[in-house]
VOLOZA-831947 format. One line per 3 residues: number of its first residue (from 1); for each residue y, x, z of N, C-alpha, C. Coordinates in Angstrom, 3 decimals, always signed. Layout:
! VOLOZA-831947
NUM) Y,X,Z,Y,X,Z,Y,X,Z; ...
This chain:
! VOLOZA-831947
1) +65.667,+17.747,+24.154,+65.282,+16.781,+25.176,+65.578,+15.358,+24.718; +66.703,+15.160,+24.015,+67.022,+13.823,+23.502,+65.958,+13.359,+22.520; +65.515,+14.278,+21.647,+64.477,+13.925,+20.679,+63.140,+13.678,+21.384
4) +62.790,+14.537,+22.324,+61.481,+14.447,+22.980,+61.389,+13.274,+23.946; +62.486,+13.009,+24.663,+62.431,+12.031,+25.749,+63.237,+10.759,+25.483; +64.024,+10.742,+24.399,+64.744,+9.535,+24.045,+65.990,+9.273,+24.864
7) +66.504,+10.294,+25.538,+67.701,+10.128,+26.356,+68.494,+11.421,+26.360; +69.787,+11.334,+26.124,+70.621,+12.532,+26.158,+70.752,+13.038,+27.587; +70.982,+14.345,+27.708,+71.096,+14.939,+29.029,+72.112,+16.064,+28.978
10) +72.236,+16.813,+30.055,+73.188,+17.921,+30.085,+72.726,+19.061,+29.185; +73.686,+19.788,+28.645,+73.358,+20.945,+27.824,+72.483,+21.919,+28.599; +71.477,+22.443,+27.926,+70.509,+23.411,+28.480,+69.417,+22.787,+29.342
13) +69.514,+21.494,+29.677,+68.462,+20.860,+30.461,+67.226,+20.637,+29.585; +66.062,+20.824,+30.181,+64.788,+20.680,+29.475,+63.942,+19.611,+30.155; +63.785,+18.453,+29.499,+62.893,+17.413,+30.007,+63.331,+16.771,+31.302
16) +64.639,+16.893,+31.648,+65.163,+16.232,+32.840,+66.446,+15.505,+32.472; +66.796,+14.480,+33.281,+68.008,+13.718,+32.999,+69.232,+14.434,+33.567; +70.401,+13.785,+33.495,+71.644,+14.439,+33.926,+71.644,+14.760,+35.414
19) +70.765,+14.111,+36.170,+70.654,+14.386,+37.606,+69.543,+15.377,+37.928; +68.921,+15.909,+36.882,+67.852,+16.885,+37.093,+66.512,+16.273,+37.394; +66.386,+14.950,+37.201,+65.122,+14.282,+37.477,+64.237,+14.306,+36.233
22) +62.932,+14.566,+36.406,+62.039,+14.669,+35.241,+62.011,+13.395,+34.404; +61.997,+13.577,+33.084,+61.805,+12.472,+32.157,+60.475,+12.674,+31.430; +59.915,+11.589,+30.957,+58.631,+11.646,+30.259,+58.862,+11.741,+28.758
25) +58.272,+12.734,+28.135,+58.419,+12.883,+26.684,+57.479,+11.932,+25.956; +57.744,+11.723,+24.676,+56.857,+10.883,+23.871,+55.450,+11.466,+23.846; +55.349,+12.797,+23.883,+54.028,+13.432,+23.883,+53.253,+13.073,+25.148
28) +53.942,+13.104,+26.285,+53.298,+12.759,+27.554,+52.903,+11.286,+27.581; +53.783,+10.431,+27.074,+53.475,+8.996,+27.017,+52.216,+8.744,+26.196; +52.160,+9.360,+25.014,+51.004,+9.151,+24.148,+49.745,+9.770,+24.741
31) +49.893,+10.899,+25.418,+48.741,+11.503,+26.097,+48.142,+10.507,+27.086; +49.010,+9.797,+27.792,+48.544,+8.796,+28.746,+47.881,+7.605,+28.099; +48.124,+7.420,+26.801,+47.509,+6.317,+26.071,+46.273,+6.751,+25.289
34) +45.792,+7.966,+25.566,+44.553,+8.424,+24.950,+44.716,+9.285,+23.721; +45.940,+9.630,+23.372,+46.171,+10.515,+22.237,+45.900,+11.967,+22.635; +45.439,+12.753,+21.681,+45.442,+14.197,+21.839,+46.802,+14.719,+21.373
37) +47.206,+15.875,+21.903,+48.562,+16.363,+21.645,+48.553,+17.843,+21.289; +49.355,+18.192,+20.272,+49.582,+19.590,+19.906,+51.079,+19.851,+19.831; +51.501,+20.969,+20.396,+52.904,+21.388,+20.363,+52.947,+22.759,+19.701
40) +53.592,+22.857,+18.553,+53.569,+24.107,+17.797,+54.971,+24.501,+17.349; +55.183,+25.802,+17.198,+56.476,+26.299,+16.738,+56.289,+27.676,+16.131; +57.182,+28.048,+15.229,+57.173,+29.411,+14.693,+57.870,+30.373,+15.641
43) +58.501,+29.857,+16.712,+59.062,+30.727,+17.747,+58.208,+30.579,+19.010; +58.693,+31.056,+20.136,+57.855,+31.098,+21.341,+57.513,+29.699,+21.861; +56.326,+29.603,+22.452,+55.856,+28.303,+22.935,+56.674,+27.793,+24.117
46) +57.433,+28.676,+24.768,+58.267,+28.248,+25.898,+59.740,+28.225,+25.534; +60.037,+28.152,+24.229,+61.420,+28.007,+23.807,+61.847,+26.552,+23.981; +63.125,+26.248,+23.705,+63.703,+24.961,+24.096,+63.006,+23.765,+23.460
49) +62.799,+23.805,+22.139,+62.235,+22.618,+21.486,+60.812,+22.322,+21.942; +59.881,+23.279,+21.859,+58.543,+22.950,+22.377,+58.571,+22.621,+23.860; +59.390,+23.349,+24.627,+59.446,+23.134,+26.069,+59.853,+21.723,+26.449
52) +60.753,+21.125,+25.668,+61.245,+19.783,+25.997,+60.158,+18.730,+25.956; +59.038,+19.022,+25.292,+57.952,+18.048,+25.173,+56.959,+18.124,+26.333; +57.030,+19.207,+27.147,+56.050,+19.309,+28.241,+56.629,+19.794,+29.566
55) +57.837,+20.356,+29.568,+58.367,+20.980,+30.780,+59.548,+20.212,+31.348; +59.938,+20.558,+32.574,+61.038,+19.883,+33.267,+61.815,+20.934,+34.067; +62.902,+21.437,+33.466,+63.700,+22.482,+34.089,+65.181,+22.214,+33.834
58) +66.045,+22.656,+34.743,+67.479,+22.437,+34.580,+68.139,+23.539,+33.756; +67.359,+24.502,+33.293,+67.917,+25.561,+32.458,+66.875,+26.013,+31.450; +67.211,+25.945,+30.172,+66.291,+26.356,+29.119,+65.923,+27.826,+29.213
61) +66.715,+28.599,+29.956,+66.447,+30.028,+30.102,+65.414,+30.341,+31.182; +64.932,+29.329,+31.885,+63.860,+29.544,+32.859,+62.523,+29.616,+32.117; +62.428,+30.594,+31.239,+61.284,+30.671,+30.324,+59.953,+30.761,+31.057
64) +59.919,+31.557,+32.123,+58.657,+31.730,+32.854,+58.191,+30.401,+33.439; +59.118,+29.683,+34.054,+58.767,+28.407,+34.679,+58.382,+27.365,+33.641; +59.055,+27.403,+32.472,+58.708,+26.472,+31.402,+57.275,+26.714,+30.936
67) +56.945,+27.967,+30.649,+55.596,+28.291,+30.184,+54.547,+27.957,+31.232; +54.885,+28.166,+32.494,+53.929,+27.900,+33.568,+53.599,+26.417,+33.696; +54.410,+25.553,+33.083,+54.145,+24.115,+33.112,+53.156,+23.667,+32.040
70) +52.779,+24.554,+31.135,+51.845,+24.177,+30.070,+50.571,+23.539,+30.624; +49.921,+24.138,+31.627,+48.682,+23.512,+32.121,+48.893,+22.121,+32.703; +50.082,+21.870,+33.277,+50.342,+20.551,+33.869,+50.323,+19.443,+32.826
73) +50.631,+19.810,+31.582,+50.711,+18.793,+30.528,+49.360,+18.219,+30.170; +48.328,+19.058,+30.210,+47.011,+18.628,+29.764,+46.882,+18.537,+28.258; +47.941,+18.919,+27.518,+47.885,+18.856,+26.056,+46.820,+19.825,+25.543
76) +46.177,+19.429,+24.464,+45.023,+20.192,+23.975,+45.383,+21.490,+23.247; +46.507,+21.503,+22.531,+46.771,+22.628,+21.630,+48.238,+23.026,+21.677; +48.465,+24.318,+21.863,+49.800,+24.892,+21.751,+49.728,+26.061,+20.785
79) +50.813,+26.300,+20.058,+50.861,+27.467,+19.168,+52.296,+27.925,+19.032; +52.469,+29.243,+18.954,+53.803,+29.799,+18.780,+53.743,+31.286,+18.527; +54.924,+31.888,+18.422,+54.987,+33.313,+18.088,+54.748,+34.205,+19.290
82) +54.882,+33.647,+20.496,+54.692,+34.466,+21.697,+55.161,+33.714,+22.918; +55.398,+34.466,+24.017,+55.987,+33.933,+25.239,+57.327,+34.616,+25.458; +58.401,+33.836,+25.564,+59.703,+34.408,+25.877,+59.742,+34.781,+27.355
85) +60.193,+36.000,+27.660,+60.298,+36.499,+29.036,+59.015,+36.222,+29.824; +57.883,+36.765,+29.394,+56.595,+36.405,+29.996,+56.391,+36.912,+31.416; +57.293,+37.779,+31.900,+57.194,+38.249,+33.283,+58.434,+37.876,+34.094
88) +59.172,+36.881,+33.617,+60.385,+36.437,+34.294,+61.628,+36.972,+33.605; +62.786,+36.391,+33.929,+64.029,+36.763,+33.255,+64.327,+38.254,+33.378; +63.981,+38.830,+34.522,+64.220,+40.262,+34.740,+62.920,+41.011,+35.003
91) +61.820,+40.414,+34.581,+60.529,+41.047,+34.797,+60.069,+41.009,+36.239; +60.641,+40.050,+37.022,+60.343,+40.024,+38.451,+58.958,+39.483,+38.768; +58.373,+38.720,+37.847,+57.027,+38.209,+38.058,+56.025,+39.185,+37.447
94) +55.252,+39.819,+38.269,+54.364,+40.873,+37.767,+53.242,+40.324,+36.900; +52.809,+39.112,+37.177,+51.704,+38.540,+36.409,+52.218,+37.907,+35.121; +51.674,+38.330,+34.007,+52.051,+37.768,+32.707,+51.771,+36.271,+32.717
97) +52.720,+35.470,+32.201,+52.563,+34.023,+32.275,+51.352,+33.543,+31.484; +50.930,+34.306,+30.474,+49.715,+33.960,+29.748,+48.495,+33.986,+30.651; +48.473,+34.920,+31.597,+47.364,+34.989,+32.551,+47.407,+33.813,+33.521
100) +48.615,+33.396,+33.890,+48.764,+32.220,+34.758,+48.204,+30.978,+34.056; +48.515,+30.837,+32.784,+48.035,+29.695,+32.006,+46.513,+29.710,+31.911; +45.944,+30.903,+31.695,+44.480,+30.997,+31.591,+43.802,+30.647,+32.904
103) +44.417,+31.001,+34.025,+43.833,+30.678,+35.322,+43.820,+29.174,+35.591; +44.589,+28.448,+34.790,+44.701,+27.005,+34.996,+44.069,+26.207,+33.865; +43.042,+26.782,+33.252,+42.185,+25.998,+32.375,+42.379,+26.116,+30.885
106) +43.271,+27.008,+30.452,+43.510,+27.173,+29.013,+42.989,+28.516,+28.523; +42.605,+28.540,+27.266,+42.241,+29.781,+26.602,+43.466,+30.256,+25.816; +43.956,+31.449,+26.131,+45.081,+32.030,+25.398,+44.536,+33.076,+24.445
109) +44.856,+32.931,+23.163,+44.341,+33.883,+22.175,+45.477,+34.393,+21.305; +45.337,+35.635,+20.891,+46.345,+36.292,+20.058,+45.743,+36.573,+18.685; +46.291,+35.925,+17.667,+45.823,+36.154,+16.307,+44.584,+35.348,+15.962
112) +44.270,+35.337,+14.669,+43.196,+34.498,+14.165,+41.808,+34.960,+14.593; +41.609,+36.260,+14.731,+40.282,+36.737,+15.133,+39.921,+36.205,+16.515; +40.842,+36.307,+17.467,+40.576,+35.800,+18.813,+40.457,+34.271,+18.791
115) +41.283,+33.618,+17.980,+41.229,+32.161,+17.899,+39.871,+31.685,+17.389; +39.414,+32.278,+16.317,+38.128,+31.875,+15.734,+36.968,+32.131,+16.685; +37.124,+33.119,+17.563,+36.050,+33.457,+18.495,+35.924,+32.444,+19.631
118) +37.003,+31.696,+19.930,+36.972,+30.814,+21.105,+37.203,+29.340,+20.782; +37.621,+29.014,+19.563,+38.054,+27.639,+19.264,+36.960,+26.597,+19.482; +35.698,+26.976,+19.301,+34.609,+26.008,+19.432,+34.055,+25.913,+20.847
121) +34.590,+26.736,+21.752,+34.045,+26.761,+23.112,+35.061,+26.307,+24.162; +36.203,+25.778,+23.714,+37.215,+25.306,+24.659,+37.867,+24.038,+24.116; +38.385,+23.214,+25.022,+39.094,+22.016,+24.579,+40.589,+22.109,+24.826
124) +41.043,+23.266,+25.339,+42.470,+23.488,+25.560,+42.801,+24.935,+25.199; +43.739,+25.094,+24.282,+43.984,+26.434,+23.754,+45.467,+26.680,+23.522; +45.886,+27.920,+23.722,+47.237,+28.362,+23.372,+47.081,+29.489,+22.358
127) +47.465,+29.204,+21.114,+47.383,+30.203,+20.048,+48.718,+30.932,+19.938; +48.655,+32.260,+20.001,+49.840,+33.107,+19.855,+49.647,+33.999,+18.634; +50.688,+34.143,+17.839,+50.603,+35.011,+16.679,+50.182,+36.426,+17.077
130) +49.537,+37.106,+16.140,+49.107,+38.487,+16.390,+50.274,+39.342,+16.878; +51.440,+39.170,+16.272,+52.611,+39.960,+16.670,+53.117,+39.573,+18.053; +52.630,+38.446,+18.600,+53.053,+37.995,+19.913,+52.520,+38.834,+21.055
133) +51.652,+39.782,+20.772,+51.206,+40.727,+21.810,+52.382,+41.539,+22.330; +53.379,+41.734,+21.447,+54.594,+42.430,+21.854,+55.432,+41.479,+22.693; +56.000,+41.971,+23.768,+56.750,+41.108,+24.672,+58.235,+41.071,+24.311
136) +58.840,+39.904,+24.560,+60.286,+39.724,+24.443,+60.833,+40.083,+23.075; +60.328,+39.413,+22.057,+60.869,+39.580,+20.708,+62.035,+38.598,+20.547; +63.144,+38.898,+21.203,+64.289,+37.997,+21.259,+64.915,+37.820,+19.883
139) +65.093,+36.571,+19.478,+65.669,+36.240,+18.171,+65.042,+37.092,+17.065; +63.736,+37.153,+17.124,+62.982,+37.941,+16.149,+62.587,+37.052,+14.981; +62.946,+37.473,+13.787,+62.552,+36.758,+12.574,+61.570,+37.639,+11.818
142) +60.407,+37.094,+11.487,+59.318,+37.915,+10.950,+59.697,+38.596,+9.643; +60.490,+37.916,+8.803,+60.908,+38.489,+7.526,+59.716,+38.895,+6.667; +58.563,+38.262,+6.928,+57.396,+38.525,+6.108,+56.715,+39.851,+6.370
145) +57.095,+40.532,+7.447,+56.578,+41.880,+7.688,+55.218,+41.870,+8.376; +54.949,+40.851,+9.155,+53.713,+40.820,+9.928,+52.653,+40.039,+9.161; +51.888,+40.750,+8.384,+50.930,+40.094,+7.501,+49.824,+39.388,+8.263
148) +49.584,+39.817,+9.504,+48.514,+39.189,+10.288,+48.937,+37.826,+10.827; +50.237,+37.560,+10.866,+50.716,+36.280,+11.374,+50.503,+35.182,+10.331; +50.218,+33.994,+10.831,+49.991,+32.869,+9.923,+51.291,+32.098,+9.707
151) +51.347,+31.323,+8.643,+52.534,+30.540,+8.305,+52.577,+29.270,+9.132; +53.713,+28.584,+9.088,+53.839,+27.313,+9.806,+52.888,+26.267,+9.233; +52.666,+26.298,+7.921,+51.712,+25.358,+7.316,+50.299,+25.615,+7.832
154) +49.926,+26.892,+7.932,+48.603,+27.238,+8.460,+48.489,+26.857,+9.931; +49.583,+27.025,+10.672,+49.595,+26.654,+12.084,+49.377,+25.153,+12.250; +50.037,+24.363,+11.389,+49.852,+22.914,+11.444,+48.421,+22.535,+11.105
157) +47.839,+23.205,+10.125,+46.437,+22.956,+9.790,+45.520,+23.269,+10.960; +45.809,+24.354,+11.686,+45.008,+24.689,+12.869,+45.054,+23.544,+13.870; +46.255,+23.016,+14.100,+46.407,+21.927,+15.069,+45.614,+20.703,+14.650
160) +45.725,+20.320,+13.378,+45.011,+19.145,+12.878,+43.500,+19.341,+13.025; +43.010,+20.521,+12.642,+41.572,+20.788,+12.721,+41.089,+20.813,+14.167; +41.903,+21.398,+15.064,+41.472,+21.508,+16.456,+41.426,+20.138,+17.133
163) +42.409,+19.295,+16.844,+42.435,+17.971,+17.469,+41.347,+17.055,+16.927; +40.943,+17.270,+15.672,+39.874,+16.464,+15.095,+40.338,+15.060,+14.738; +39.392,+14.247,+14.290,+39.740,+12.908,+13.810,+39.060,+11.786,+14.590
166) +38.530,+12.108,+15.761,+37.872,+11.063,+16.555,+38.876,+10.260,+17.383; +39.978,+10.890,+17.777,+40.997,+10.225,+18.586,+42.345,+10.309,+17.871; +43.240,+9.368,+18.145,+44.589,+9.486,+17.591,+45.276,+10.719,+18.168
169) +46.232,+11.258,+17.446,+46.914,+12.441,+17.962,+48.385,+12.457,+17.596; +49.126,+13.270,+18.358,+50.547,+13.507,+18.139,+50.749,+15.012,+18.001; +51.480,+15.429,+16.981,+51.787,+16.845,+16.790,+53.289,+17.019,+16.645
172) +53.867,+17.921,+17.423,+55.232,+18.366,+17.207,+55.145,+19.754,+16.579; +55.713,+19.897,+15.387,+55.623,+21.151,+14.638,+57.037,+21.610,+14.289; +57.492,+22.704,+14.903,+58.879,+23.166,+14.738,+58.969,+24.411,+13.861
175) +59.847,+24.356,+12.864,+60.183,+25.542,+12.082,+61.340,+26.276,+12.733; +61.091,+26.880,+13.872,+62.162,+27.457,+14.683,+62.844,+28.667,+14.073; +62.151,+29.371,+13.191,+62.764,+30.564,+12.611,+63.861,+30.227,+11.597
178) +63.920,+28.973,+11.139,+65.069,+28.549,+10.335,+66.337,+28.764,+11.149; +66.311,+28.297,+12.382,+67.439,+28.409,+13.300,+67.788,+29.880,+13.565; +66.782,+30.678,+13.844,+67.046,+32.073,+14.207,+67.599,+32.871,+13.033
181) +67.058,+32.628,+11.850,+67.580,+33.330,+10.675,+69.033,+32.948,+10.423; +69.366,+31.661,+10.631,+70.745,+31.216,+10.441,+71.666,+31.802,+11.505; +71.177,+31.914,+12.743,+71.964,+32.569,+13.800,+72.373,+33.986,+13.372
184) +71.456,+34.658,+12.710,+71.688,+36.042,+12.314,+72.376,+36.147,+10.950; +72.738,+34.993,+10.371,+73.370,+34.960,+9.045,+72.523,+35.649,+7.979; +71.219,+35.485,+8.082,+70.289,+36.025,+7.099,+70.039,+34.939,+6.048
187) +70.865,+34.935,+5.025,+70.867,+33.814,+4.083,+69.525,+33.625,+3.404; +69.006,+34.687,+2.788,+67.763,+34.545,+2.038,+66.578,+34.277,+2.960; +66.621,+34.826,+4.165,+65.539,+34.551,+5.117,+65.589,+33.093,+5.569
190) +66.790,+32.557,+5.733,+66.917,+31.140,+6.059,+66.281,+30.288,+4.965; +66.570,+30.635,+3.712,+65.988,+29.907,+2.584,+64.467,+30.019,+2.613; +63.959,+31.219,+2.850,+62.503,+31.417,+2.878,+61.855,+30.592,+3.985
193) +62.506,+30.547,+5.137,+61.959,+29.773,+6.249,+61.957,+28.278,+5.943; +62.990,+27.797,+5.250,+63.025,+26.385,+4.867,+61.919,+26.077,+3.869; +61.692,+26.978,+2.932,+60.615,+26.769,+1.962,+59.250,+26.775,+2.659
196) +59.087,+27.663,+3.654,+57.848,+27.666,+4.431,+57.677,+26.344,+5.177; +58.774,+25.834,+5.708,+58.723,+24.566,+6.429,+58.322,+23.426,+5.492; +58.822,+23.481,+4.269,+58.465,+22.451,+3.288,+56.954,+22.434,+3.047
199) +56.336,+23.607,+3.058,+54.887,+23.666,+2.875,+54.169,+22.964,+4.026; +54.731,+23.069,+5.235,+54.141,+22.376,+6.376,+54.290,+20.863,+6.225; +55.449,+20.435,+5.728,+55.639,+19.000,+5.470,+54.606,+18.511,+4.459
202) +54.322,+19.329,+3.471,+53.314,+18.952,+2.477,+51.925,+18.828,+3.099; +51.616,+19.685,+4.084,+50.348,+19.560,+4.814,+50.278,+18.188,+5.485; +51.387,+17.793,+6.101,+51.429,+16.485,+6.759,+51.276,+15.349,+5.743
205) +51.916,+15.507,+4.599,+51.826,+14.467,+3.574,+50.421,+14.351,+2.995; +49.735,+15.472,+2.867,+48.346,+15.443,+2.404,+47.477,+14.677,+3.395; +47.743,+14.857,+4.689,+47.015,+14.099,+5.701,+47.351,+12.614,+5.580
208) +48.623,+12.321,+5.370,+49.056,+10.937,+5.215,+48.348,+10.257,+4.038; +48.187,+10.980,+2.940,+47.531,+10.397,+1.770,+46.104,+9.955,+2.081; +45.467,+10.641,+3.042,+44.105,+10.290,+3.428,+44.073,+9.170,+4.473
211) +45.163,+9.030,+5.238,+45.201,+8.050,+6.335,+46.545,+7.316,+6.322; +46.884,+6.633,+5.226,+48.224,+6.046,+5.089,+48.537,+4.934,+6.078; +47.529,+4.217,+6.537,+47.781,+3.099,+7.449,+47.887,+3.539,+8.906
214) +47.566,+4.797,+9.177,+47.510,+5.262,+10.566,+48.514,+6.361,+10.877; +49.292,+6.787,+9.875,+50.080,+8.013,+10.024,+51.570,+7.745,+9.927; +52.312,+8.296,+10.879,+53.772,+8.289,+10.852,+54.253,+9.734,+10.850
217) +55.087,+10.092,+9.901,+55.666,+11.430,+9.815,+57.177,+11.311,+9.964; +57.743,+12.071,+10.890,+59.199,+12.124,+11.066,+59.631,+13.574,+10.852; +60.585,+13.790,+9.971,+61.141,+15.118,+9.744,+62.618,+15.076,+10.103
220) +63.040,+15.951,+11.024,+64.431,+15.933,+11.465,+64.861,+17.334,+11.869; +66.163,+17.515,+12.039,+66.719,+18.733,+12.629,+67.371,+18.371,+13.951; +67.422,+19.319,+14.874,+68.080,+19.032,+16.154,+69.547,+19.488,+16.156
223) +69.905,+20.404,+15.282,+71.300,+20.855,+15.177,+71.396,+21.784,+13.976; +72.643,+22.127,+13.602,+72.818,+23.116,+12.531,+73.253,+24.449,+13.144; +73.147,+25.499,+12.369,+73.476,+26.834,+12.842,+74.096,+27.639,+11.710
226) +75.079,+28.450,+12.021,+75.564,+29.438,+11.061,+76.474,+28.826,+10.014
């Protein structure tokens, strides 16, 4: 939230100040100035980092409510590994949050085949990895096992291509599995995830080389783990 909104807040708060009042993220500010926006992560689209750019909740664990705020943002592109707790913390919400999002103007697709089938017919999309069809993959690190899933570099390329070059845009691209692998003390997987993240940075730099006067790239971490 400090990175997204420029103000520190209470631990676990998402997009709200210490009094629980909504704050505006840089993504929302730029959206209001005519920018297109993409929020992407290698973990779930309603996890803390992506959530801080579009949602306003007093607890990062309110995953269902965070995801349900996606349509309110109006952002053009979201991508992630899945939806955390897509039917509520205890499964109390019978309707999958992906269906709620679709009812409010977004196309939700799982994997590249579904994405390619709808990308040219919608202006708002939520891309979920093929493995994201499985629910509640808590602290799940792919470990290279899901060959149908795309890399973070490929995910960033999808965002750039979907937003196009007619309007300015803002992209938040998180290598969230670095954090998860470190939580699990998976040393070599942490290294692999960092190397994958570097490839995404290179995608951004290639874009910068084509548009050096118009492009700002910021690379940062929000905390360390393990």
